[in-house]
C-alpha positions, -999 to +999 in steps of 0.1 A: -060+180+267-061+213+247-077+212+213-053+212+184-047+246+168-060+254+133-032+259+107-053+278+082-090+282+074-100+246+072-119+229+044-145+202+049-141+174+024-170+163+002-180+129-010-183+121-047-213+102-061-228+100-095-204+126-109-212+153-083-192+164-052-217+167-023-216+180+012-223+152+037-253+156+060-234+135+087-228+152+120-198+130+127-166+147+117-129+141+122-101+166+121-072+160+098-039+173+112-006+182+097+017+157+116+046+181+115+027+208+134-001+190+151-025+216+136-059+210+120-058+215+082-091+200+072-122+181+084-135+149+070-172+138+074-181+102+081-207+096+054-241+084+064-254+050+054-277+067+028-247+085+013-227+053+009-257+037-006-260+066-030-224+061-041-227+023-046-260+027-066-243+054-087-215+029-095-240+002-103-260+024-126-229+035-144-216-001-149-235-013-180-225+017-201-189+017-189-186-021-194-198-016-230-175+013-237-148+001-261-115-006-244-097+019-266-120+047-255-114+037-218-077+039-224-079+074-239-094+086-207-066+069-188-039+085-210-055+119-203-056+111-166-019+103-167-011+137-183-032+155-157-015+137-129+019+147-143+008+184-145-004+182-109+026+161-097+041+187-074+007+197-059-001+160-051+033+155-036+030+185-013-004+174-003+009+139+007+036+156+028+011+179+044-014+153+055+009+124+061+042+139+072+067+121+050+095+141+034+088+158+001+113+135-016+095+104-003+061+119-013+073+125-048+086+090-051+052+076-039+032+097-063+054+087-092+049+050-083+012+056-083+013+072-117+033+042-130+003+020-122-018+043-143+007+039-171+005+001-167-033+004-169-030+022-202-018-011-217-051-028-207-061-038-243-031-061-244-036-072-208-072-082-214-064-105-243-077-140-240-065-173-255-076-192-286-073-228-296-085-235-332-099-269-343-100-287-310-123-310-329-135-309-365-151-275-370-148-266-333-128-237-319-123-226-283-114-192-270-114-173-237-123-137-229-120-115-198-150-094-186-154-069-158-170-079-125-192-048-117-189-025-087-156-028-069-145-011-036-112+001-024-101+007+012-065+020+013-044+029+044-031+063+056+006+057+049+005+062+011-024+085+004-017+087-034+001+055-043-021+028-028-054+043-041-038+043-075-030+006-071-067+001-070-091+022-090-072+029-123-068-009-130-104-017-119-118+011-141-095+002-171-109-034-169-144-020-173-156-020-137-170+009-117-155+018-083-162+032-048-131+044-030-130+049+008-098+067+016-082+065+051-099+089+074-065+099+087-052+111+053-081+115+028-072+147+011-049+134-016-072+106-026-101+131-029-079+152-052-071+121-073-109+117-078-113+153-089-085+149-114-099+117-128-133+135-134-113+162-151-099+136-175-134+129-188-144+099-167-182+093-171-204+100-141-206+072-115-176+053-128-155+065-098-171+074-065-155+086-032-170+082+002-155+091+036-156+074+070-141+048+093-152+012+102-189+017+098-185+028+061-161+000+054-184-025+069-212-013+047-191-017+016-180-052+027-217-062+031-233-045+002-247-070-023-238-048-053-201-048-044-184-077-062-148-072-052-129-055-023-093-043-023-079-035+011-045-025+025-039-022+063-029-042+094-030-080+093-058-084+119-080-061+099-069-076+066-079-111+080-113-097+091-119-080+057-111-112+039-132-134+061-162-110+060-163-102+023-153-137+011-180-153+032-205-133+010-190-145-022-169-114-030-135-113-045-110-101-019-074-090-020-065-080+016-029-068+021-018-069+057+011-060+079+048-071+079+079-077+099+105-075+072+140-089+080+173-077+064+200-103+066+236-089+065+264-113+057+300-107+068+312-102+032+289-072+024+300-037+016+293-020+048+290+016+037+263+009+010+246-016+033+242+009+061+227+035+038+202+010+024+192-001+059+188+035+071+165+042+042+145+010+046+141+012+084+136+049+088+122+061+055+086+073+058+093+072+096+090+034+094+053+036+084+053+013+054+048-024+050+081-028+032+101-012+059+131-033+070+124-035+107+147-063+118+184-066+109+198-101+112+235-097+116+255-128+107+288-136+125+315-109+129+296-083+108+275-073+139+299-050+157+311-028+128+276-028+113+260-016+145+286+011+150+280+026+116+242+022+119+241+039+152+263+068+140+243+073+108+208+070+124+218+095+151+227+121+124+193+118+106+176+152+104+141+147+119+116+175+111+089+189+089+089+168+057+084+200+037+117+213+048+145+205+022+170+194+049+147+169+066+156+133+062+127+118+083+093+133+091+069+127+119+045+097+124+009+102+115-009+111+148-002+117+184-019+084+192+003+065+168+034+081+184+022+069+218+018+034+204+054+034+191+067+048+224+049+019+242+068-006+220+101+010+230+092+006+266+083-031+259+117-036+242+135-024+273+114-045+296+122-076+275+159-070+280+169-057+245+198-033+245+187+002+236+215+013+213+198+045+202+168+060+220+143+078+198+122+090+226+144+120+230+131+132+196+094+131+206+090+166+219+074+196+200+040+203+185+043+178+158+042+140+162+080+134+161+101+105+171+138+101+164+152+067+152+155+039+177+178+009+175+176-021+197+205-046+198+205-082+212+168-086+205+156-121+214+139-140+186+102-143+193+101-114+217+073-088+213+094-062+195+107-089+171+073-106+166+049-077+162+046-049+137+055-016+153+050+006+122+074+033+133+111+043+133+123+013+154+149-011+142+156-044+160+189-062+156+193-100+161+227-116+160+232-151+146+262-173+137+255-182+101+230-181+071+212-212+083+204-196+116+194-163+098+169-182+077+154-199+108+149-164+124+133-149+093+110-179+085+098-180+121+078-148+115+041-150+110+045-124+083+060-129+048+058-096+030+094-088+021+130-096+030+165-087+018+200-101+020+232-080+017+261-101+005+287-103-022+284-141-024+261-151-052+256-186-038+245-172-005+221-148-022+206-177-044+202-200-013+185-172+006+161-163-022+152-200-027+145-208+009+131-176+026+094-175+032+085-141+018+070-128-014+092-098-023+129-103-020+159-080-024+195-088-030+216-058-018+183-038-020+168-023+011+132-019-001+122-047-024+092-030-040+081-045-073+073-023-103+036-020-112+038-046-139+046-073-113+025-083-083+028-069-048+033-105-037+030-108+001+029-142+018+017-158+050+000-133+074+009-104+051-018-113+025-052-128+024-066-137-010-054-154-042-046-125-066-023-097-055-023-060-061-011-046-095+006-065-122-013-091-142-026-104-109-047-073-106-061-076-141-072-112-132-086-100-099-108-073-116-121-096-143-139-129-148-130-153-175-153-169-200-143-199-221-164-202-254-165-233-275-179-227-310-189-252-336-189-243-373-204-270-394-186-278-426-193-300-456-173-330-465-147-323-491-145-285-484-113-289-462 
């Protein structure tokens, strides 16, 4: 196999420890490719154990002073960071497209959602407030406070190089913790730039540190005695491992896993708007997101007209370089990932599903492209229904009524998100009450919560107790103290 071509003069990423960007001494390197061209755009080193140790120790050394920094001063830095992110919004968006492949419109949306988490973190003085009960006994008051944990670590995935890192370190730092971030080795450029911009905002040395690598670096962070909490987003098997490994050592863990999100379509829905929502949910970001609608459950007589319109619209999707204005769907992340998705299409055929639209015809070229694929008559419990494909493949299951639809959805081992499309309020209410998933949409294709609410996956989609962003994240990154205080008083003074 020929080596990938170099797109431009490539840069080697550095790691960030103790306020300094440093060249790694590691000999292990990985090429970062532009998924639209297949060409090398940068090189990431896999940090040595000594370099990871250096970053963790820098975070530990910075913690006491940062913990004692008044919350109002911490917030001023976050406000400056938010302004700097806004000034660099277009640069960050284009960087996401270049290293991940998603369309520029999708990249802009994801960067904006990340910035919204920073905005939420700017409200940390109110979010950190405790509770007070006066006079629980004569002369005795009780109150609670929240305090930071110490060194926290974040291990985000490749599919949202800006947004998901910003789910993690801004809130942790706002709460008074210090942080070590290990971006995905497949798409580390944007997260590295986020670190540069945070330093530009005036963040003290050692409060945020960035290391690069793969499993070995992650394992070191999971095992390090100075790391008190770990935030992870990735596949469910790895999320389960991260949770079990870190929690066994007494660490706080929020491990967000994979998904198999179902979209239930009722016969009374408005078809034109429903089709557009499903197309965006299933094929947006080339299906590489944990909120992608990857299974449509068509109820009753809606199946035939729905599938006709879905097939027609998906076949017209413009697949290409995400940086091109006309592109509606970009490539998948790597050649290896494309091969993985292609194998699932083969499996779907072997299981007897009807291939309504074959995306393999769009897999040619230098980039890692796949066109949309739609399977009809998918059997509940089959491999392509059960397993997360993480690509532009949509499965359709036909059922007779809402009760049968609920049975299909709730049979999944995942419980990240689900949507129902209907004009019947009673059906929508029944569905939301009984479906076993944490983020629900009614006539909404991607049920993504805003940053002031939790990213509330259920079942095999989440391991831990406190979810990412929202008040859950504030609780995750802090410990609570309850103080009972006695104030003696003399008889007759009250």
